[in-house]
TORKOL-523909 format. One record per residue (C-alpha): residue in three letters; residue number from 1; x, y, z. Coordinates in Angstrom, 2 decimals, always signed. Example, Ala and Ser with C-alpha at 12.3 -4.5 7.8 and 13.67 -1.06 7.14 Angstrom:
<atoms>
ALA:1:+12.30:-4.50:+7.80
SER:2:+13.67:-1.06:+7.14
</atoms>
This chain:
<atoms>
MET:1:-99.83:-158.92:+102.44
LYS:2:-100.58:-159.10:+106.16
HIS:3:-97.88:-157.94:+108.54
PRO:4:-97.19:-159.64:+111.89
ILE:5:-99.13:-158.35:+114.90
LYS:6:-96.64:-156.14:+116.71
ILE:7:-99.08:-153.86:+118.55
MET:8:-101.83:-154.57:+121.04
GLN:9:-104.21:-151.67:+121.60
ILE:10:-106.45:-151.46:+124.64
GLY:11:-109.44:-149.37:+123.65
ASP:12:-111.17:-149.17:+120.29
GLY:13:-113.12:-145.91:+120.40
ASN:14:-113.29:-143.02:+117.96
PHE:15:-110.10:-141.34:+119.13
ILE:16:-107.69:-144.25:+118.86
ARG:17:-109.15:-145.13:+115.44
GLY:18:-108.96:-141.57:+114.09
PHE:19:-105.56:-140.86:+115.64
PHE:20:-103.33:-143.91:+116.13
ASN:21:-104.85:-146.47:+113.74
LEU:22:-105.03:-143.92:+110.93
ALA:23:-101.40:-142.91:+111.51
VAL:24:-100.21:-146.54:+111.34
GLU:25:-102.19:-146.99:+108.11
LYS:26:-101.02:-143.79:+106.39
LEU:27:-97.39:-144.16:+107.47
GLN:28:-97.48:-147.75:+106.18
VAL:29:-95.84:-149.07:+109.31
PRO:30:-94.97:-152.73:+108.64
CYS:31:-97.10:-154.17:+111.42
SER:32:-100.63:-155.19:+112.35
ILE:33:-102.69:-154.55:+115.46
VAL:34:-104.81:-156.66:+117.79
SER:35:-107.61:-154.49:+119.13
VAL:36:-108.85:-155.17:+122.68
ALA:37:-112.11:-153.84:+124.12
ALA:38:-111.47:-151.55:+127.09
THR:39:-114.90:-151.93:+128.71
ALA:40:-117.42:-154.72:+129.16
ARG:41:-120.13:-152.73:+127.35
GLY:42:-118.01:-152.08:+124.26
LYS:43:-119.59:-153.00:+120.91
THR:44:-116.70:-152.14:+118.58
VAL:45:-115.17:-155.64:+118.58
LYS:46:-118.35:-157.09:+117.09
GLN:47:-118.65:-154.21:+114.60
LEU:48:-115.05:-154.66:+113.48
GLU:49:-115.59:-158.38:+112.96
GLU:50:-118.72:-157.71:+110.91
GLN:51:-116.73:-155.28:+108.73
GLN:52:-113.77:-157.62:+108.09
LEU:53:-111.68:-155.55:+110.56
GLN:54:-111.84:-152.44:+108.36
PHE:55:-113.28:-148.96:+108.77
THR:56:-113.04:-145.53:+107.15
VAL:57:-111.68:-142.29:+108.57
MET:58:-112.52:-138.91:+107.04
GLU:59:-110.06:-136.06:+107.72
ARG:60:-112.06:-132.91:+107.25
GLY:61:-111.29:-129.26:+107.97
LEU:62:-108.89:-126.45:+107.16
LYS:63:-105.21:-126.94:+106.42
ASN:64:-103.07:-123.99:+105.37
GLY:65:-106.25:-122.11:+104.58
GLU:66:-107.64:-124.80:+102.27
VAL:67:-110.58:-127.11:+102.87
ILE:68:-109.45:-130.73:+103.22
GLU:69:-111.76:-133.74:+102.87
GLU:70:-109.80:-136.98:+102.63
GLU:71:-111.05:-140.53:+103.26
THR:72:-108.76:-143.41:+104.22
THR:73:-109.74:-147.06:+104.60
VAL:74:-107.93:-148.38:+107.68
LYS:75:-106.92:-152.04:+107.45
VAL:76:-104.19:-152.34:+110.10
ILE:77:-106.28:-154.30:+112.62
GLN:78:-105.81:-158.04:+112.15
ASP:79:-107.46:-159.48:+115.26
THR:80:-109.87:-158.50:+118.04
ILE:81:-110.40:-159.61:+121.63
HIS:82:-113.21:-158.94:+124.08
PRO:83:-111.37:-159.76:+127.35
TYR:84:-114.55:-159.55:+129.44
GLU:85:-115.94:-162.42:+127.40
ASN:86:-112.68:-164.26:+126.78
TRP:87:-110.02:-163.44:+129.37
HIS:88:-107.98:-166.47:+128.34
SER:89:-107.62:-165.27:+124.73
PHE:90:-106.34:-161.92:+125.97
LEU:91:-103.69:-163.58:+128.15
GLN:92:-102.73:-165.95:+125.32
TYR:93:-101.23:-162.95:+123.51
ALA:94:-98.62:-162.80:+126.28
GLN:95:-96.99:-165.68:+124.39
SER:96:-96.72:-163.73:+121.14
GLU:97:-93.22:-163.76:+119.64
THR:98:-93.95:-160.69:+117.51
LEU:99:-95.62:-158.36:+120.00
GLU:100:-93.55:-155.20:+120.65
MET:101:-95.88:-152.51:+121.98
ILE:102:-99.07:-151.98:+123.97
VAL:103:-100.95:-148.77:+123.16
SER:104:-104.01:-147.62:+125.10
ASN:105:-106.79:-145.09:+125.06
THR:106:-109.10:-145.91:+127.92
THR:107:-110.04:-142.21:+128.46
GLU:108:-108.76:-140.09:+131.36
ALA:109:-110.79:-142.26:+133.75
GLY:110:-108.98:-145.41:+132.62
ILE:111:-105.69:-144.98:+134.46
TYR:112:-106.46:-145.31:+138.14
TYR:113:-105.43:-147.41:+141.13
GLU:114:-107.81:-149.74:+142.90
ASN:115:-106.70:-152.14:+145.60
ILE:116:-108.24:-155.39:+144.37
PRO:117:-107.36:-159.08:+144.76
TYR:118:-105.37:-160.75:+141.99
PRO:119:-107.84:-161.00:+139.07
THR:120:-108.99:-164.39:+137.82
THR:121:-111.36:-162.75:+135.33
CYS:122:-111.00:-159.51:+133.42
PRO:123:-110.73:-156.55:+135.83
THR:124:-112.28:-153.18:+135.04
SER:125:-109.07:-151.26:+135.64
TYR:126:-106.69:-150.98:+132.68
ALA:127:-103.63:-150.96:+134.97
ALA:128:-104.77:-154.21:+136.59
LYS:129:-105.29:-155.85:+133.16
LEU:130:-101.88:-154.67:+132.05
THR:131:-100.09:-155.91:+135.17
VAL:132:-101.53:-159.42:+134.82
PHE:133:-100.69:-159.47:+131.11
LEU:134:-97.11:-158.36:+131.77
GLU:135:-96.72:-161.01:+134.45
GLN:136:-97.82:-163.68:+131.95
TYR:137:-95.45:-162.22:+129.33
TYR:138:-92.56:-162.20:+131.80
ASN:139:-93.20:-165.80:+132.85
HIS:140:-93.49:-167.08:+129.28
PHE:141:-90.28:-165.46:+128.07
GLN:142:-88.51:-165.78:+131.44
GLY:143:-87.71:-162.07:+131.45
GLU:144:-85.73:-162.26:+128.20
LYS:145:-88.05:-160.01:+126.14
GLN:146:-89.60:-156.59:+126.78
LEU:147:-92.58:-154.58:+125.62
ALA:148:-93.00:-150.80:+125.24
ILE:149:-96.07:-149.29:+126.89
VAL:150:-97.56:-146.24:+125.13
PRO:151:-100.65:-144.73:+126.79
LEU:152:-102.60:-142.06:+124.86
GLU:153:-104.83:-141.04:+127.77
LEU:154:-105.08:-137.28:+128.31
ILE:155:-103.46:-137.02:+131.72
GLU:156:-100.08:-135.49:+132.47
GLN:157:-97.24:-138.00:+132.86
ASN:158:-99.58:-140.75:+131.66
GLY:159:-96.82:-143.34:+131.23
SER:160:-95.14:-142.64:+134.57
THR:161:-98.50:-142.72:+136.34
LEU:162:-99.46:-146.02:+134.72
LYS:163:-96.09:-147.57:+135.60
THR:164:-96.41:-146.51:+139.25
ILE:165:-99.85:-148.14:+139.47
CYS:166:-98.64:-151.38:+137.83
LEU:167:-95.73:-151.58:+140.29
GLN:168:-98.19:-151.08:+143.16
HIS:169:-100.39:-153.91:+141.86
ALA:170:-97.32:-156.16:+141.64
LYS:171:-96.56:-155.32:+145.27
ASP:172:-100.18:-155.86:+146.36
TRP:173:-100.25:-159.27:+144.71
ASN:174:-96.88:-160.36:+146.15
MET:175:-95.37:-160.97:+142.75
PRO:176:-91.74:-162.17:+142.66
ILE:177:-89.01:-159.57:+143.15
ALA:178:-87.49:-160.61:+139.80
PHE:179:-90.74:-159.69:+138.04
ASN:180:-90.92:-156.35:+139.87
ASP:181:-87.35:-155.59:+138.85
TRP:182:-88.12:-156.47:+135.21
LEU:183:-91.32:-154.39:+135.28
ALA:184:-89.34:-151.40:+136.55
THR:185:-87.04:-151.59:+133.50
LEU:186:-89.86:-151.51:+130.93
THR:187:-90.30:-148.41:+128.78
PHE:188:-93.49:-146.57:+129.72
CYS:189:-93.73:-143.57:+127.40
ASN:190:-95.24:-140.27:+128.49
THR:191:-97.22:-138.85:+125.59
LEU:192:-99.24:-135.84:+124.49
VAL:193:-101.83:-136.35:+121.76
ASP:194:-103.54:-133.51:+119.93
ARG:195:-106.30:-134.05:+117.38
ILE:196:-110.06:-133.48:+117.47
VAL:197:-111.93:-136.65:+116.54
THR:198:-115.67:-136.02:+116.33
GLY:199:-116.64:-139.59:+115.50
TYR:200:-119.65:-140.78:+113.54
PRO:201:-121.33:-137.96:+111.58
GLN:202:-125.12:-137.72:+111.71
GLU:203:-125.30:-136.86:+108.02
TYR:204:-123.37:-139.99:+106.93
GLN:205:-125.43:-142.21:+104.59
GLY:206:-122.99:-145.10:+104.08
LYS:207:-122.84:-148.60:+105.54
ASP:208:-119.67:-148.27:+107.66
ASP:209:-120.89:-148.35:+111.29
LEU:210:-117.39:-147.29:+112.44
TYR:211:-117.05:-144.34:+110.04
THR:212:-115.04:-141.72:+111.92
VAL:213:-114.44:-138.02:+111.23
CYS:214:-111.45:-136.05:+112.51
GLU:215:-109.71:-132.76:+111.81
PRO:216:-106.55:-132.64:+109.62
TYR:217:-104.39:-131.37:+112.50
PHE:218:-102.24:-134.07:+114.11
LEU:219:-99.53:-133.97:+116.78
PHE:220:-98.08:-136.87:+118.75
VAL:221:-95.39:-135.94:+121.31
ILE:222:-93.54:-138.83:+122.98
ASP:223:-90.74:-138.57:+125.53
LYS:224:-88.93:-141.72:+124.35
GLN:225:-88.00:-142.49:+120.73
GLU:226:-86.74:-146.05:+121.12
PRO:227:-90.09:-147.84:+120.50
PHE:228:-90.61:-145.86:+117.28
LYS:229:-87.05:-145.68:+115.94
HIS:230:-87.83:-147.85:+112.89
TRP:231:-91.15:-146.19:+112.05
PRO:232:-91.53:-144.16:+108.83
THR:233:-91.99:-140.40:+109.29
SER:234:-94.24:-137.81:+107.68
LEU:235:-94.60:-134.04:+107.94
ASP:236:-98.38:-134.49:+107.80
LEU:237:-98.35:-136.87:+110.77
PRO:238:-95.60:-135.56:+113.05
PHE:239:-94.29:-137.80:+115.82
VAL:240:-92.19:-135.48:+118.00
PHE:241:-89.69:-137.01:+120.41
ASP:242:-88.98:-134.48:+123.11
ASP:243:-89.63:-133.42:+126.68
LEU:244:-93.38:-132.91:+127.05
ASP:245:-93.35:-129.93:+129.43
MET:246:-93.35:-127.09:+126.90
TYR:247:-95.75:-128.89:+124.55
GLN:248:-98.11:-129.43:+127.47
LYS:249:-97.77:-125.83:+128.63
ARG:250:-98.41:-124.33:+125.19
LYS:251:-101.44:-126.57:+124.62
VAL:252:-102.91:-125.60:+127.98
ALA:253:-102.25:-121.87:+127.44
ILE:254:-102.98:-121.43:+123.73
LEU:255:-105.56:-124.10:+122.83
ASN:256:-107.30:-124.72:+126.16
GLY:257:-106.77:-121.16:+127.42
SER:258:-108.39:-119.74:+124.28
HIS:259:-111.27:-122.20:+124.70
ILE:260:-112.09:-120.97:+128.20
LEU:261:-111.82:-117.34:+127.06
LEU:262:-114.17:-118.07:+124.17
SER:263:-116.61:-119.69:+126.59
ALA:264:-116.69:-116.45:+128.61
PHE:265:-117.22:-114.36:+125.47
GLY:266:-119.97:-116.79:+124.49
LYS:267:-121.86:-115.97:+127.67
ILE:268:-121.31:-112.22:+127.35
PHE:269:-122.06:-111.87:+123.62
HIS:270:-124.48:-114.83:+123.29
TYR:271:-122.43:-117.16:+121.08
THR:272:-122.89:-120.94:+121.16
THR:273:-119.87:-122.41:+119.32
VAL:274:-116.10:-121.89:+119.26
ARG:275:-116.15:-120.92:+115.59
GLU:276:-118.97:-118.41:+116.04
ALA:277:-117.25:-116.66:+118.96
PHE:278:-113.81:-116.67:+117.34
SER:279:-115.27:-115.15:+114.16
ASN:280:-116.04:-111.98:+116.14
VAL:281:-113.24:-109.58:+115.16
GLY:282:-112.97:-107.98:+118.59
VAL:283:-112.95:-111.33:+120.40
ARG:284:-110.31:-112.73:+118.06
ALA:285:-108.14:-109.62:+118.48
PHE:286:-108.28:-109.96:+122.28
ILE:287:-107.41:-113.66:+122.18
GLU:288:-104.53:-112.95:+119.80
LYS:289:-103.16:-110.42:+122.31
VAL:290:-103.33:-113.00:+125.09
THR:291:-101.70:-115.79:+123.08
ASN:292:-99.11:-113.43:+121.57
ASP:293:-98.10:-112.48:+125.11
PHE:294:-97.68:-116.15:+126.06
THR:295:-95.86:-116.97:+122.81
HIS:296:-93.33:-114.19:+123.28
ARG:297:-92.75:-114.73:+126.99
PHE:298:-92.22:-118.47:+126.65
GLN:299:-90.59:-118.42:+123.20
VAL:300:-93.17:-120.71:+121.62
ASP:301:-93.18:-121.37:+117.88
GLU:302:-95.75:-118.95:+116.45
ARG:303:-96.92:-121.56:+113.94
TYR:304:-98.64:-123.44:+116.74
GLN:305:-100.76:-120.39:+117.54
GLN:306:-101.79:-120.06:+113.89
ASP:307:-102.59:-123.79:+113.70
VAL:308:-104.87:-123.45:+116.73
PHE:309:-106.69:-120.47:+115.24
GLU:310:-107.23:-122.35:+111.98
ARG:311:-108.70:-125.24:+113.97
PHE:312:-111.14:-122.87:+115.67
LEU:313:-112.49:-121.89:+112.24
ASN:314:-112.98:-125.47:+111.00
PRO:315:-116.36:-125.26:+109.21
PHE:316:-117.09:-128.94:+109.86
ILE:317:-116.80:-128.93:+113.65
GLU:318:-119.49:-127.50:+115.92
HIS:319:-117.58:-127.25:+119.21
GLN:320:-120.19:-126.20:+121.76
LEU:321:-119.12:-123.54:+124.27
TYR:322:-121.65:-125.04:+126.69
ASP:323:-119.42:-128.14:+126.95
ILE:324:-116.37:-126.02:+127.81
GLN:325:-118.29:-124.19:+130.54
LEU:326:-118.60:-127.31:+132.70
ASN:327:-116.56:-126.83:+135.92
GLU:328:-115.12:-123.63:+134.47
LEU:329:-113.56:-122.34:+137.70
SER:330:-110.95:-125.11:+137.64
LYS:331:-110.27:-124.35:+133.97
TRP:332:-109.52:-120.68:+134.71
GLN:333:-107.24:-121.89:+137.50
THR:334:-105.17:-124.12:+135.20
ARG:335:-105.38:-122.41:+131.80
ILE:336:-105.13:-118.66:+132.52
ALA:337:-104.09:-118.01:+136.15
PRO:338:-100.61:-119.66:+135.97
PHE:339:-99.57:-117.12:+133.30
ALA:340:-101.16:-114.03:+134.92
GLU:341:-98.12:-111.76:+135.24
THR:342:-98.92:-109.18:+132.55
GLU:343:-101.69:-106.66:+131.93
ILE:344:-103.36:-108.66:+129.14
TYR:345:-103.50:-111.77:+131.34
TYR:346:-104.91:-109.76:+134.25
GLN:347:-107.59:-108.57:+131.83
ALA:348:-108.23:-112.15:+130.70
LEU:349:-108.63:-113.34:+134.29
ALA:350:-110.90:-110.40:+135.08
LEU:351:-113.08:-111.39:+132.11
GLY:352:-113.32:-114.89:+133.51
ILE:353:-114.34:-113.66:+136.96
TYR:354:-116.91:-111.34:+135.38
ALA:355:-118.38:-114.27:+133.40
MET:356:-118.46:-116.40:+136.57
ASN:357:-121.12:-114.24:+138.17
PRO:358:-124.14:-116.53:+138.72
THR:359:-126.45:-113.53:+139.10
ARG:360:-125.67:-112.54:+135.48
PHE:361:-124.84:-115.80:+133.71
SER:362:-125.65:-119.50:+133.99
MET:363:-122.96:-121.68:+135.55
ARG:364:-122.28:-125.41:+135.50
GLU:365:-120.69:-125.69:+138.93
SER:366:-121.54:-127.21:+142.30
ASP:367:-124.07:-125.41:+144.50
GLN:368:-121.26:-124.62:+146.93
VAL:369:-119.15:-122.87:+144.28
ILE:370:-122.15:-120.97:+142.93
GLU:371:-123.10:-119.73:+146.41
LYS:372:-119.53:-118.59:+147.02
LEU:373:-119.37:-116.69:+143.72
ILE:374:-122.73:-114.99:+144.33
ASP:375:-121.53:-113.78:+147.72
ILE:376:-118.20:-112.49:+146.36
HIS:377:-119.80:-110.64:+143.46
ASN:378:-122.51:-109.13:+145.67
HIS:379:-119.87:-107.73:+148.02
PHE:380:-117.80:-106.44:+145.10
GLU:381:-120.76:-104.63:+143.55
GLN:382:-121.40:-103.00:+146.93
GLY:383:-117.85:-101.64:+146.95
GLN:384:-116.38:-104.32:+149.26
SER:385:-113.36:-105.74:+147.46
GLU:386:-111.77:-107.76:+150.28
PRO:387:-113.77:-111.00:+149.65
MET:388:-112.86:-110.74:+145.94
GLN:389:-109.21:-110.22:+146.80
GLN:390:-109.20:-113.26:+149.08
PHE:391:-110.94:-115.33:+146.39
ILE:392:-108.36:-114.38:+143.73
GLU:393:-105.43:-115.06:+146.06
GLN:394:-106.86:-118.43:+147.11
TYR:395:-107.93:-119.75:+143.71
PHE:396:-105.61:-118.02:+141.24
GLN:397:-102.52:-117.23:+143.33
CYS:398:-101.61:-114.10:+141.41
ASP:399:-101.59:-110.32:+142.01
ALA:400:-105.17:-109.78:+143.19
ALA:401:-104.85:-105.99:+143.14
GLU:402:-104.02:-106.01:+139.42
VAL:403:-106.93:-108.32:+138.60
ILE:404:-109.36:-106.21:+140.66
LYS:405:-108.10:-103.10:+138.86
GLN:406:-109.05:-104.70:+135.52
LEU:407:-112.32:-106.04:+136.91
SER:408:-113.31:-102.53:+137.99
THR:409:-113.14:-101.32:+134.36
ILE:410:-114.36:-104.51:+132.69
THR:411:-117.41:-102.89:+131.05
SER:412:-115.13:-100.46:+129.20
LEU:413:-113.00:-103.36:+127.95
LEU:414:-116.09:-105.24:+126.77
GLU:415:-117.41:-102.15:+124.99
GLU:416:-114.05:-101.78:+123.25
ILE:417:-114.12:-105.43:+122.15
ALA:418:-117.71:-105.10:+120.94
CYS:419:-116.86:-101.94:+118.95
ASP:420:-114.00:-103.74:+117.19
ASN:421:-116.47:-106.06:+115.51
</atoms>
């Protein structure tokens, strides 16, 4: 039995298929989805049509210490649209009596503002597409019906940001005040999504061109429950309705903070993957001290920390430390520095600064940043700590004296970590 199309999704890549589509399928939500290509170069629409709108997702990894390998055939998509080829068909859905929600995953680069004329063909910007679609929806139903907007893009305050841009487009295009007022009342959810979706596996021998692999871990945090109030629930696929701030903070500190620490240890001890570095006993013990400190100070559920560590040891995911090392200075700024108020965090930040020495280790930064770091480290090694102090105060805004104290004895700390293995 086919359910009515209640959801339009903008974006059809690996993540939305292995996260949102799989959740709708496994929760048996009584609805279907129309899948819309997010970019002109997208090929998924054609692939879905060739596969009768079905694909398979494999959840593979560790869960409560056990290896999980579970395949699910996803059948929730009932229609597809390539708006760059058929803009009219996309706008026709603004007349749908059953549509309730628009979900998107257009990547972090998808939600942006661009001052463009009113589009007569499909615009590149997701916000511009959405604004035109909502205008058509408003006109057809004369403002009597509403839609919920649920972005999955990995930017903070994704819903609020998207709403602000749509309102600006409405202003730019001189849309009626009544439409602007209606648009302002729509529910734009802020969300936090957490699941690693690795996509199509090289070793796969089957015929499903959209075969997608993801880890078992799943978390979907949404700041508004109303659009999901009639959805089934599951402990395996938790939808959490709450303020996002603490969830965002703990993800940045524990998951992303551990990643950037592991990338530094990878340089120092010559590891290439997250799992390889985290399997070092001394490295793991140090990261546990850092995350324990955060967990206790901010009263975070300790189960999250253990879930993250289990994800690091997933035998099916080769998470390259090289990828994490791109633009690493900004990552130390956002993932470690904001919490640097204790000795263990000063040590962590000192480790990062030590690993950001271009004369010792390779760096994936701009020439300007690399030159600056070379100069600071050269002065520091010559006994001149003032440039280092200024650098720490400027970039990390924490107690520079404490960080320099730890940096001065960093080799002893590294020897201790190495001996623990």
